[in-house]
N, C-alpha and C positions, 0 to 999 in steps of 0.2 A: 414447479417450473421456476427456473432462475433466468432472469433477463438482466444482463449487465451491459450498460452502455457507457459512453464517454462524452464529455463536453470539452472541447478544445482539441489540441493536437496530441493525441495519445490513445491508448487502447486498454481495454479490460479483458483479461483472459482467465477462464473461459467466458465467452460473451453471452451465450444463451444456450439453454438445454434443460432437459428433464433429468433430475437426479433423484435417487431413492429417498423416501421419507426417512427422517432422522439421521441422514448422512451429513457429513461436513464437507463443504466445498471451499477451497481456497482460491480467491480471485486475486490476480496480480495486475496492478496498474503499471503500465509502461509509458513513460512520457516520450513524445517525439523530440527531434533535435531542437535544442534551444528552448524547450518547454519544461515545465516543472509540475510534478504531482501536487495538487492543492487540497485533496481530501475526498472523502466518500460522502454520499448522500443517498437518500431513499430508505428502503426497508432494512435499516441496519440494526434494529433492536435485537439484542442478545448476540450480536456479532462480536468477534474479537479482532481488534485493530492492531496492526503491526506495520506502521509506516505505509508502504505501498502494497501491503498484503492485507487481505480481509478474510477471516475465517467465518463462513456463513453456515449456521446450522439450518438444515432444510426441514424446518418445522411448519412451514407455510410457503405459499408462492411469494417470491421476492423480486422486486425491481431495484437494482443497485446502480448508482452512477458514480463513475470515477471522474473527478474534475481536474482539469489541467489549466495552467496559466503560462503566458509567455514571460511574465515578470519573475525576476529572481526572488527567492525567498528573502523576506526582510530579516536583517540581522541588526539588532539594536546597536547604537554607538557604544563604544567601550565594552563590547561583549568579549568575554574571554572563556575559553574552554577549560574545564577542570578535568584533566586527564591524569590517570595513574598508569604508568608504564612499568611492567614487570619484566626484567631481563632474566633469562635463564641460560645456563651453560657457561662455558669459559670464553670470555671475549677475546682472549689471545689465540683462540683456535686450538689449544692444546689440551 
């Protein structure tokens, strides 16, 4: 049995249900308008995290909670992104 709930303005899908033993279920957290996904809690041992996705191995009954906050994510002062961009093709279009 998987029970997925949410705290704050958002949802976790699938929310609740029976799934075959040893299967993997992917739960998606979706924030409401002007809310942000803040993390997972509950029976997350052996789960695989991927931002707002959680892969849950059904090796036991699990209760999972997706948490949401109205506060924007904190970005430290002087934070810079380190991105590499790879361009392919002919930029002149020919």
